[in-house]
C-alpha positions as CSV (number, residue, x, y, z in Angstrom):
1,X,-21.9,52.5,-156.0
2,X,-24.9,53.9,-154.2
3,X,-27.3,56.4,-155.8
4,X,-25.7,59.4,-154.0
5,X,-22.3,58.6,-155.5
6,X,-23.6,58.4,-159.1
7,X,-23.4,61.5,-161.3
8,X,-26.7,63.3,-161.6
9,X,-28.8,63.5,-164.8
10,X,-28.5,66.9,-166.4
11,X,-32.0,67.8,-165.3
12,X,-31.4,66.8,-161.7
13,X,-28.0,68.5,-161.7
14,X,-29.6,71.7,-162.9
15,X,-32.0,71.8,-160.0
16,X,-29.3,71.0,-157.4
17,X,-26.9,73.6,-158.9
18,X,-29.7,76.2,-158.6
19,X,-29.8,75.4,-154.9
20,X,-26.1,76.0,-154.6
21,X,-26.4,79.3,-156.5
22,X,-29.2,80.4,-154.1
23,X,-26.9,79.6,-151.1
24,X,-23.9,81.4,-152.7
25,X,-26.1,84.5,-153.2
26,X,-27.1,84.6,-149.6
27,X,-23.6,83.9,-148.4
28,X,-22.2,86.6,-150.7
29,X,-24.7,89.2,-149.5
30,X,-24.2,88.4,-145.8
31,X,-20.4,88.3,-146.3
32,X,-20.5,91.7,-148.0
33,X,-22.4,93.2,-145.1
34,X,-19.9,91.8,-142.6
35,X,-17.0,93.1,-144.7
36,X,-18.7,96.5,-144.9
37,X,-18.9,96.6,-141.1
38,X,-15.1,96.3,-141.1
39,X,-14.8,98.9,-143.8
40,X,-15.7,101.5,-141.2
41,X,-12.4,100.6,-139.5
42,X,-10.1,100.5,-142.5
43,X,-12.2,102.3,-145.2
44,X,-11.6,99.5,-147.7
45,X,-14.3,98.7,-150.3
46,X,-14.7,95.1,-151.4
47,X,-13.1,96.0,-154.8
48,X,-10.1,97.6,-153.3
49,X,-9.8,94.6,-150.9
50,X,-9.7,92.3,-153.9
51,X,-6.9,94.3,-155.4
52,X,-4.9,94.4,-152.2
53,X,-5.3,90.7,-151.7
54,X,-3.9,90.0,-155.2
55,X,-0.9,92.3,-154.6
56,X,-0.4,90.8,-151.2
57,X,-0.4,87.2,-152.4
58,X,1.2,87.5,-155.9
59,X,3.4,90.7,-155.8
60,X,3.4,93.5,-158.3
61,X,1.0,93.1,-161.2
62,X,-0.5,95.2,-164.1
63,X,-4.1,96.2,-164.1
64,X,-4.9,93.9,-167.0
65,X,-3.3,91.0,-165.2
66,X,-5.5,91.7,-162.2
67,X,-8.6,92.0,-164.3
68,X,-7.9,88.6,-165.9
69,X,-7.4,86.9,-162.5
70,X,-10.5,88.5,-161.0
71,X,-12.5,88.1,-164.3
72,X,-13.4,91.8,-164.0
73,X,-13.2,94.5,-166.6
74,X,-9.9,96.4,-166.8
75,X,-11.8,99.7,-166.3
76,X,-13.4,98.5,-163.0
77,X,-10.0,97.2,-161.7
78,X,-8.4,100.5,-162.7
79,X,-10.9,102.4,-160.6
80,X,-10.2,100.1,-157.6
81,X,-6.4,100.5,-158.2
82,X,-6.8,104.3,-158.4
83,X,-8.6,104.3,-155.1
84,X,-5.8,102.2,-153.5
85,X,-3.2,104.5,-155.0
86,X,-5.0,107.6,-153.7
87,X,-5.1,106.1,-150.2
88,X,-1.4,105.2,-150.3
89,X,-2.0,101.5,-150.1
90,X,-0.5,100.8,-153.5
91,X,2.0,102.5,-155.8
92,X,3.0,102.3,-159.5
93,X,6.4,101.2,-160.6
94,X,7.9,100.9,-164.1
95,X,7.3,97.6,-165.9
96,X,10.4,96.4,-167.7
97,X,8.2,94.1,-169.8
98,X,5.8,96.7,-171.0
99,X,6.4,100.5,-171.0
100,X,2.8,101.5,-171.2
101,X,1.4,99.2,-168.5
102,X,2.9,100.0,-165.1
103,X,3.2,97.5,-162.4
104,X,1.1,98.1,-159.3
105,X,2.8,97.3,-156.0
106,X,1.3,97.2,-152.5
107,X,2.9,99.6,-150.0
108,X,3.8,98.9,-146.4
109,X,0.6,100.7,-145.4
110,X,-1.4,98.6,-147.8
111,X,0.2,95.5,-146.4
112,X,-0.8,96.5,-142.9
113,X,-4.4,97.2,-144.0
114,X,-4.9,93.9,-145.9
115,X,-3.2,91.9,-143.1
116,X,-5.6,93.3,-140.6
117,X,-8.6,92.6,-142.8
118,X,-7.5,89.0,-143.5
119,X,-6.9,88.4,-139.8
120,X,-10.4,89.6,-139.0
121,X,-11.9,87.4,-141.8
122,X,-9.8,84.4,-140.6
123,X,-11.1,84.9,-137.1
124,X,-14.7,84.9,-138.4
125,X,-14.1,81.9,-140.7
126,X,-12.8,79.9,-137.7
127,X,-16.3,80.2,-136.2
128,X,-17.9,78.1,-139.0
129,X,-19.5,75.2,-137.4
130,X,-20.7,71.8,-138.6
131,X,-17.4,69.9,-137.8
132,X,-16.5,70.1,-141.5
133,X,-13.9,67.7,-142.8
134,X,-11.1,68.3,-145.3
135,X,-12.8,66.0,-147.7
136,X,-16.1,68.0,-147.5
137,X,-14.3,71.2,-148.1
138,X,-12.3,69.7,-151.0
139,X,-15.6,68.5,-152.5
140,X,-17.2,72.0,-152.0
141,X,-14.2,73.7,-153.8
142,X,-14.4,71.1,-156.6
143,X,-18.1,71.8,-157.1
144,X,-17.7,75.6,-157.1
145,X,-14.8,75.3,-159.6
146,X,-16.9,73.2,-161.9
147,X,-19.7,75.8,-161.6
148,X,-17.3,78.6,-162.4
149,X,-16.1,76.8,-165.5
150,X,-19.6,77.2,-166.9
151,X,-18.9,80.9,-167.2
152,X,-15.3,80.7,-168.5
153,X,-16.4,81.2,-172.1
154,X,-18.0,84.6,-171.2
155,X,-15.6,87.5,-171.7
156,X,-15.3,89.9,-168.7
157,X,-14.5,93.0,-170.8
């Protein structure tokens, strides 16, 4: 096993993970700016986009379920849901499993909006260079998931 294939010492790992966090921060800020440029077209905030993506991918959900998946406070998610409801992109439906927590469902208009956003993002993501391989992207996802686990013990409330 060569040196680059061996697990790093905790000290070296800490330094390298800091580099990854710095890159994630820059990527996040630039990505947000790009998303906000598209917001002028659809009028969708990043938070409402996240809600619409969840509803698009997983179907009707409660606000607490969305909050747990996004690791965001229920109150923040509720504000984003309220915005989506006000714009006609989502609607509430009765929840047979819980009378006090309605299900939120995406509307046809919401589907059209999120489909357009995801298509635009996909077109941008297709432009990523570097001749990346499946193995490299799998490794990247593995690293990011491990980094995320560090914060799993922190409550999002």
